[in-house]
Each structure stands twice: as structure tokens, then as C-alpha cells.
C-alpha positions in Angstrom: 262.1 55.8 53.0 263.1 57.4 56.3 262.5 61.0 57.2 266.2 62.0 57.0 266.3 60.5 53.5 263.2 62.4 52.5 264.7 65.7 53.7 268.0 65.0 51.8 265.9 64.3 48.7 264.0 67.5 49.3 267.3 69.4 49.2 268.1 67.7 45.9 264.7 68.7 44.5 265.2 72.3 45.7 268.5 72.4 43.8 270.8 72.7 46.8 274.2 71.9 45.3 276.3 73.0 48.4 275.6 72.2 52.0 277.8 73.6 54.8 277.7 72.1 58.2 278.9 70.3 61.3 277.3 67.0 62.2 275.9 65.9 65.6 273.2 63.6 67.0 270.3 65.4 65.3 271.6 65.9 61.8 274.2 63.3 61.0 271.9 60.9 59.1 270.5 63.8 57.0 274.0 64.7 56.0 274.9 61.1 55.2 271.8 60.7 53.1 272.6 63.9 51.2 276.1 62.8 50.4 275.2 59.2 49.6 272.5 60.3 47.2 275.0 62.5 45.4 272.7 65.5 45.9 275.5 67.9 46.1 278.8 68.9 47.8 279.0 68.8 51.6 281.6 71.1 53.1 282.3 70.2 56.8 283.4 73.1 59.0 284.9 72.8 62.5 282.6 75.3 64.2 278.9 75.8 63.7 279.1 79.5 63.3 281.5 79.1 60.4 279.2 76.7 58.7 276.4 79.4 58.8 278.9 82.0 57.8 280.0 79.9 54.9 276.4 79.7 53.7 276.3 83.6 54.0 279.5 83.9 51.8 278.0 81.4 49.3 274.8 83.5 49.2 276.6 86.8 48.8 278.7 85.7 45.9 276.0 83.7 44.0 272.8 85.4 44.8 271.3 82.1 45.7 270.0 80.8 49.0 272.8 79.5 51.2 272.2 76.2 53.1 273.8 75.0 56.3 273.1 72.3 58.9 273.9 71.9 62.6 272.7 69.8 65.6 270.5 70.9 68.5 271.2 72.9 71.6 274.8 74.2 71.7 275.1 73.5 68.0 272.4 76.2 67.4 273.5 78.6 70.2 276.9 78.7 68.5 275.2 80.1 65.4 273.6 83.1 67.1 276.0 85.8 65.9 276.1 84.3 62.3 272.3 84.2 62.1 272.2 87.9 63.3 274.8 88.8 60.7 272.6 87.3 58.0 269.4 88.9 59.3 271.0 92.3 59.5 272.3 91.9 56.0 269.1 90.7 54.4 270.8 87.5 53.3 268.6 84.5 52.5 269.8 81.2 53.9 268.3 78.1 55.4 269.8 76.5 58.5 268.6 72.9 59.0 268.9 72.5 62.7 268.2 69.4 64.9 266.1 69.6 68.0 265.6 67.4 71.0 262.4 65.3 71.3 259.5 67.0 73.0 259.1 66.1 76.7 262.8 65.2 77.0 263.4 68.0 79.6 266.5 66.3 81.0 268.3 66.2 77.7 271.5 68.0 78.2 271.1 69.9 74.9 267.5 70.9 75.4 266.8 74.6 75.0 264.1 76.9 73.7 265.3 77.0 70.1 262.5 79.1 68.8 263.1 81.9 71.3 266.8 81.9 70.5 266.2 82.0 66.7 263.7 84.8 66.9 266.0 86.9 69.0 268.5 86.9 66.1 266.0 88.2 63.6 265.8 84.9 61.7 262.6 83.1 60.9 261.7 79.8 62.5 259.9 77.0 60.6 259.0 73.8 62.4 259.1 70.3 60.8 255.6 69.3 61.9 255.5 65.7 60.9 256.0 63.0 58.2 253.1 64.0 56.0 254.1 67.7 55.8 257.9 67.3 55.7 258.7 68.7 52.3 255.9 71.2 52.5 257.5 72.6 55.6 261.0 72.5 54.0 259.7 74.3 51.0 258.2 77.0 53.3 261.6 77.6 54.8 263.2 78.1 51.4 260.3 80.3 50.2 260.7 82.7 53.2 264.5 82.8 52.8 264.3 83.6 49.1 261.4 86.0 49.0 262.0 87.8 52.3 265.8 87.7 52.0 266.4 86.6 55.6 267.8 83.5 57.4 265.4 80.8 58.3 266.0 78.0 60.8 264.3 74.8 59.8 263.8 73.0 63.1 264.0 69.1 62.8 263.1 67.0 65.9 265.6 64.2 66.4 262.9 61.7 67.2 261.4 62.1 63.7 264.6 61.4 61.7 264.0 57.7 61.5 260.2 57.9 61.0 258.8 56.0 58.0 257.6 58.4 55.3 256.3 58.2 51.7 258.2 59.9 48.9 257.1 63.5 48.4 257.6 66.1 45.7 258.3 69.9 45.9 257.6 72.2 43.0 259.0 75.4 44.5 261.7 77.1 42.5 264.1 79.2 44.6 263.7 82.4 42.6 262.4 85.9 43.4 259.4 87.0 41.4 260.0 90.0 39.1 258.3 93.1 40.4 256.7 95.7 38.2 258.3 99.1 37.4 257.2 102.1 39.5 254.6 104.3 37.8 251.8 106.7 38.2 252.0 110.2 39.7 254.9 109.3 42.0 257.1 108.4 39.0 256.0 111.5 37.1 256.8 113.7 40.1 260.3 112.0 40.4 261.0 112.7 36.7 260.0 116.3 37.1 262.4 116.6 40.0 265.2 115.0 37.9 264.4 117.3 34.9 264.9 120.4 37.0 268.2 119.3 38.3 271.4 120.9 37.0 273.9 118.3 38.5 272.1 115.0 39.0 273.9 111.9 40.3 272.9 108.3 39.8 273.7 106.1 42.8 273.4 102.3 42.9 273.3 99.9 45.9 273.5 96.1 46.2 269.8 95.9 45.2 270.6 97.2 41.7 273.6 95.0 40.8 272.0 92.6 38.3 272.9 93.0 34.6 269.6 94.4 33.6 269.7 97.0 36.3 273.2 98.0 35.5 272.5 98.5 31.9 269.4 100.6 32.6 271.2 102.8 35.2 274.1 103.4 32.8 271.7 104.3 30.1 269.8 106.7 32.4 273.0 108.4 33.5 274.2 108.7 29.9 270.8 110.3 29.0 271.1 112.7 31.9 274.8 113.3 31.4 275.2 112.5 35.1 278.0 110.7 36.9 277.6 107.3 38.5 278.4 106.2 42.0 277.8 103.1 44.2 277.5 102.1 47.8 280.4 100.0 49.2 278.4 96.8 48.8 277.9 97.5 45.1 281.6 98.4 44.5 282.7 98.0 40.9 279.1 97.9 39.5 280.1 100.6 37.0 283.7 99.4 36.5 285.2 100.9 33.4 282.4 103.4 32.9 284.0 106.8 32.1 282.2 108.8 34.7 282.2 106.3 37.6 282.9 108.1 40.8 283.4 104.8 42.7 282.1 104.5 46.2 280.0 107.1 47.9 280.6 107.6 51.5 283.6 107.5 53.8 285.6 105.7 51.2 285.1 108.4 48.5 288.2 109.9 46.9 288.5 113.7 46.7 287.1 114.1 43.2 284.1 111.9 44.1 283.5 113.9 47.3 283.6 117.2 45.4 281.3 115.9 42.7 278.8 114.5 45.2 278.7 117.6 47.3 278.1 119.8 44.2 275.2 117.6 43.0 271.7 118.8 43.5 269.7 115.7 42.9 270.6 112.1 43.9 268.7 109.2 42.2 269.4 106.2 44.4 268.6 102.7 43.1 268.6 99.7 45.4 270.5 101.6 48.1 269.4 101.9 51.7 271.2 105.3 52.0 272.7 104.6 55.5 275.1 106.8 57.3 278.2 105.2 55.7 277.0 105.9 52.2 275.9 109.5 53.0 278.6 110.5 55.4 276.1 110.7 58.2 273.7 112.6 55.9 276.2 115.3 54.9 276.1 114.2 51.3 272.3 114.7 51.2 272.0 118.2 52.7 270.5 120.7 50.3 269.7 118.0 47.7 266.6 116.4 46.4 266.7 112.6 46.9 264.8 110.0 45.0 265.1 106.5 46.3 264.0 103.5 44.2 263.7 100.2 46.0 262.8 96.8 44.4 260.3 95.9 47.1 259.2 96.5 50.6 261.6 94.0 52.1 264.5 96.4 51.3 265.7 98.4 54.4 265.4 102.1 53.8 267.7 103.6 56.4 267.0 107.0 55.0 263.7 107.9 56.7 262.6 110.8 54.6 263.7 110.9 50.9 261.8 113.5 48.8 260.3 110.6 46.9 260.5 106.8 47.4 259.5 104.5 44.6 258.9 100.8 44.9 259.3 98.8 41.8 261.6 96.9 39.5 265.0 98.7 39.3 265.7 98.3 35.6 262.1 98.9 34.6 261.8 102.0 36.7 265.1 103.5 35.3 263.9 102.8 31.8 260.6 104.4 32.5 262.4 107.5 33.8 264.4 107.8 30.6 261.4 107.4 28.5 259.5 110.2 30.2 262.6 112.4 29.9 262.6 111.7 26.2 258.9 112.5 25.8 259.4 115.8 27.6 262.6 116.5 25.5 264.6 117.3 28.6 268.2 118.1 27.7 271.2 116.6 29.4 272.8 118.3 32.4 276.3 118.5 31.0 277.6 117.4 34.5 279.9 114.9 32.9 282.3 117.4 31.5 286.0 117.3 30.6 287.0 118.7 34.0 285.4 115.7 35.8 287.0 113.3 33.3 290.4 114.8 34.1 289.8 114.6 37.8 288.9 110.9 37.7 291.9 110.1 35.5 294.2 111.8 38.1 292.5 109.8 40.9 293.1 106.6 39.0 296.7 107.4 38.5 297.2 108.2 42.1 295.7 105.0 43.3 297.9 103.0 40.9 301.1 104.7 41.9 303.4 102.8 44.4 303.9 104.5 47.8 307.2 104.9 49.6 307.5 102.9 52.8 307.6 104.9 56.0 309.6 104.0 59.0 307.8 101.5 61.3 308.8 99.5 64.3 311.5 96.8 63.7 310.1 93.6 62.3 307.1 95.4 60.7 306.1 96.9 57.4 304.2 100.0 56.4 300.6 98.9 55.9 299.3 100.9 53.0 302.3 100.6 50.7 302.4 96.8 51.5 298.7 96.5 50.5 299.5 98.3 47.2 302.2 95.8 46.5 300.0 92.9 47.3 297.3 94.3 45.1 299.7 94.4 42.2 300.6 90.7 42.8 297.1 89.4 43.2 294.9 88.7 40.1 292.6 91.7 39.6 289.6 89.4 39.1 289.2 88.0 42.7 286.7 87.7 45.5 287.5 89.9 48.5 286.4 89.0 52.0 287.5 91.5 54.6 287.0 90.7 58.2 286.2 93.6 60.5 288.9 95.7 62.1 290.4 99.1 61.9 292.4 97.9 58.8 289.2 97.3 56.9 288.7 100.7 55.2 292.3 100.6 53.9 291.6 97.1 52.5 288.4 98.1 50.7 290.3 101.1 49.2 293.4 99.3 48.2 292.2 95.8 47.2 289.3 96.6 45.0 287.2 94.1 43.1 286.0 94.3 39.5 282.4 93.2 40.0 280.1 93.8 43.0 279.3 90.1 43.7 283.0 89.6 44.4 282.8 91.8 47.5 281.8 89.8 50.5 280.7 92.2 53.3 281.1 90.7 56.8 280.2 93.6 59.1 276.4 93.7 59.1 276.4 93.1 62.9 279.8 94.7 63.6 281.6 91.6 65.0 285.2 90.6 64.3 285.8 87.0 63.2 283.1 86.6 60.6 285.5 86.6 57.7 287.0 83.1 57.6 283.7 81.2 57.4 282.4 83.5 54.7 285.7 83.1 52.7 285.2 79.3 52.8 281.7 79.6 51.4 282.8 82.2 48.7 285.8 80.1 47.6 283.6 77.0 47.2 281.0 79.1 45.3 283.4 80.9 43.0 286.2 78.5 42.0 287.2 80.4 38.8 289.0 83.2 40.7 290.9 83.4 44.0 289.3 84.4 47.2 291.3 86.9 49.2 290.6 86.8 52.9 292.0 89.8 54.9 291.6 89.4 58.7 293.1 90.8 61.8 295.2 88.7 64.2 292.5 89.0 66.9 289.7 88.0 64.6 291.6 85.1 63.1 292.5 83.7 66.5 288.8 84.0 67.4 287.4 82.0 64.5 290.0 81.4 61.7 292.6 79.2 63.3 290.1 76.4 63.9 289.2 76.3 60.2 292.7 75.9 58.9 292.3 72.2 58.6 289.1 72.8 56.5 290.9 75.1 54.1 293.8 72.5 53.8 291.3 69.7 53.1 289.2 71.6 50.6 292.2 73.2 48.9 290.4 76.3 47.6 292.3 79.0 45.6 292.5 81.3 48.6 295.0 83.9 49.7 294.8 84.8 53.4 296.4 88.1 54.5 296.6 88.5 58.2 297.0 92.1 59.5 299.0 91.2 62.5 299.8 94.2 64.7 299.6 92.2 68.0 296.6 94.2 69.2 292.9 94.6 69.1 293.2 97.7 66.9 290.0 99.6 67.6 290.6 99.3 71.3 294.3 100.2 71.0 293.4 103.4 69.2 290.8 104.4 71.9 293.3 103.9 74.7 296.1 105.7 72.7 293.8 108.7 71.8 293.2 109.3 75.5 296.8 108.9 76.4 296.0 105.8 78.4 298.1 102.6 78.7 297.4 100.3 75.7 298.5 97.1 77.4 295.0 95.7 77.8 294.5 95.9 74.0 297.7 94.1 73.2 297.6 90.4 72.5 300.3 87.8 71.8 299.2 86.1 68.6 300.7 82.7 67.7 303.2 82.2 64.9 300.5 82.1 62.2 303.0 80.9 59.5 304.0 77.9 61.7 300.3 77.1 62.3 299.5 77.3 58.7 302.4 75.2 57.7 301.5 72.6 60.3 298.0 72.5 58.9 299.3 71.9 55.4 298.9 75.4 54.0 301.8 77.3 52.4 302.5 80.1 54.8 305.1 82.8 55.2 305.8 85.9 57.4 306.4 89.4 56.1 308.5 91.6 58.4 310.4 93.7 55.8 310.3 94.7 52.1 312.4 91.7 51.1 309.9 89.3 52.7 307.1 91.3 51.1 308.7 90.6 47.7 308.8 86.9 48.5 305.1 87.0 49.4 304.3 88.6 46.1 306.2 85.9 44.3 304.4 83.3 46.4 301.1 84.7 45.3 302.0 84.5 41.7 303.4 80.9 42.1 300.7 79.5 44.4 299.4 76.0 43.8 296.7 76.1 46.5 295.8 78.1 49.6 298.4 80.6 50.8 298.6 82.4 54.1 300.7 85.6 54.6 301.4 86.9 58.2 301.8 90.6 57.6 303.5 92.1 60.6 302.4 95.7 61.3 303.1 98.4 63.8 300.0 99.1 65.9 301.0 102.7 66.2 301.1 103.3 62.5 298.0 101.8 60.9 296.0 104.3 58.9 292.3 103.9 58.2 
């Protein structure tokens, strides 16, 4: 067989059922071999960055390694932001990337690919030759899975038609189970918990598997402590009676009051960054115990009182067992007053809001989101691109399980949502994917993928927050009483673009058109795009 056939077969052996990409000189034969062999589903994107972002969306929603492929040179440089996004988010993916032949210095697409990749924070694995092809490919997948980072597998174009013998790979793309924390550090942590009067159990994305959830709920019940999550673990404790929801700048008043009154935070699988702790304000005067699954986790909090490294579920169970042995009573922090406060918060969030006056041809943002939330299925995947609208979206379009929240802002760039929504929609076909993007971000990277969405026909609802501006910049100008004209843009007629691409699309400029959009959501037969016209002067966070 030929090298490109061997690599395609290697992907099959590694269980790669979805491949996102854009073909060029250096990877087209690999992709053809993958498709011809029936190894899995190939989803072609129109921009290399969106192919990598699709792999990120796939990885976030499935917990498996995402896989993408691009050609050499500009095919790879176009992926720099997406690779950095994955590296900053600790997301495992493999990018199979072509490279020019060594010594071909005059090749137009020749560049130092290793240096570029390493600058993004991704790992770089070179395809060394025919005899080591699958061993090298396996190494790329091993790094991605075990270190939770993007890996570029660099494939020289001159090797693609080399004769090779069939090879086997025995690597299973799974993370080994770590052992629970133990010893004196665990005993010290439990002693700290035992002395707390108002403990709080906080979970992050590293604690969202079923076993960890069950163990944390059991520990919180044993302690009579409320539960909370980071944004990225939203809905982990959905339907638990003392779930405070998100800790941080998205907390509701009852959650803020409860967190501020707590005296010990036991954080599992959470990096405890500034957005979760409100810049550290939530941690002041408290003892903090941080439990991380392994050393590859990123502990943004530099100095917790105790940091334990070990299996999340096993460590939580070990804590509960030691509390039982010591006959430590519950804290009584989950009392009727907290239950009443949480019930009142839930009722307030469910209540419709009146529409305030906005500029002609626009609707009030938060009430419109509430209406769209009611029309959308509650079980959905949410992909929110970055923009000043994003906090309102996270608050008002909640998910019901944490793997349904696709976080696109690890690197802080707009325009990373559409690609990730494509990957998420392919990965999770049993519920709709809701993409919320700003007009600027969607012009940047979404418009070019409309034909992909039309071709793939995912169950996707696209909500465009169209205020005709770059919102964050608009606010900065406005707050300093400066002219805002440099932040204003003239977006295209998104509904017309969507319709031309073959996607059902409509524009919302008033409450009647919002009602029509809600009906369209309920009656949709395929992807749907809603151009939500907003007043840039009246968008709340």
C-alpha cells in the first residue's frame, strides 16, 4: 500500500469516526483514502481554521480526541488561532498537516512549520518515514489524549506515495485512571472540612463525568453543603435541590450571598481562575481545598490551602469515608432559607420580561433571549461566540448537562463559534446545536461556512446578535464620551445570505417578527438562522 493509504488505515484503527478538514496538495490523497475505505465521516470546511475549530467542538462535546487535516504552508498558518484556542483550553486534538519536501526552498508554501506550531502551544510530531508511520501517528494521538493538548502531525508531501507495508497500532485513545489522593494531605484536608461551618462543594470541567458527579453529590449531601460549578461545568448538578449554579461573574444574588458566607471551598477539577472567583473576592477569608485529577490540569489559583492530585470521584469518596470514621456531623448549611432563596431565583429566571424601548427596527435583547429560550428545546448544545452579548447568552440560554456547553473563548478571539458549532452538531445529532454569534464575528468566520451548514444539514439554530457594531469597542468609546463611528460596521443582510445558501433564515426587528422566529424554531426541518436586530446602545451584559 501507499503511505497515504496506510495513514488513513491508521486513523481507522485508532477509531477516528469523524475527520474535519480542507484538502490541498499535501493531504488530498489521505482524505480520499479515508473516505474510500469507509473509515468514517469526512466533513469538509471552507477555511482551515474552522476545520480545526470543528475538531475542538467535537472534542468538547464528546470528550474524545478531535481530528482535522489541512495542507502545508498557508493551510497551517490559517490554523494558528484555532490551535492556540485548543492549547489554552487543554483540548486534545490531532491536526494531520502536510509539509513541503525537504530542500524545496523555493516552494511557495514552504515555511518553518515546527516553529509556528510550537508558538501556539501545540505539540509537533514529525512523520519520520515509511517504517515508523503508524508509530509516529500513534504518538501524536497519545500526546493529545494524555496531555490534553493539540498535536500537529507533520506529513511531508514527498512521502505520501511511498510504498509501505501494512502496520498495526494497538493504542487505545483513553486516559488512564488515576488513583485517589491519600496520605497526610488528604487527612489534613478532611480535618479542615470537618472544622468548617459553611462548606461549599465546587466542581469544574475536570469533574464532569458520571462517577465524579455522583461522588460530589454524595459528599455535599454528607456535609449538608451547597453545590456550585464553574461556567464550563454548567448544569453538572442540574435538578439537585441545593445547586447554586455558576460561581463567578454569572452568579445570581442567592448564590453570591451563599458563596460569600461560606468558610471552606472544596473545589474539584476547577482551575479557580478569576472568572470563577470574581478576581479572588469569593476566596477571601476562606480555606480552599483544590482537587485536580492530574498534573496536566492548569491550577490558576497559585496558593490554595491544600492541593490534592488524584482521581476526582475516588478522592471525594475517601473524604466522605474519613468524615464518617470521625463521626463529623453535617453543617446544616443547606437549610430551608437557602431552599426558598433558590426557588425564588428559579422563578425569576423563568418569568418573561417586559420589552424596553429601543431604536426603531430593533428588539430588547434580554427579553428576546428569554422568548427564544422558551421556544428552543431545553436539551440542546450551546455554542456562544465571544462578544459583549456572551454573558447574557450564558445566563439566559442554559444547558442541561455540562458537555452541551461549548466554550469558545479560551484565547479571547471573536469568530471561533461557527467552526465549533459545526463540530458539535456533527458529534451530537440527537439534540439541536444553538450557535449565538455577533455580527462582526459571524462576518469574520461564519459567512464562509454557510454552504457547509447547508450541505451537512445539521439540526442547528443560529442566532445572530446584530447591533451593527463591534460591541466591546463601541462600549469603550461610549464610556469615554468619544465618537463610536470607528466601532460601527455595516453587516450584510444575513437573512438574504442564509436564504441564498439554502438555509431557512429570517430577520427579527420587532415583537411580531420575534413570535415568527419562535414558531420557526418549533417548526424547523433543518438549520435555521435568525438575524436578531439589536440597539448597540442598549445591550446589557
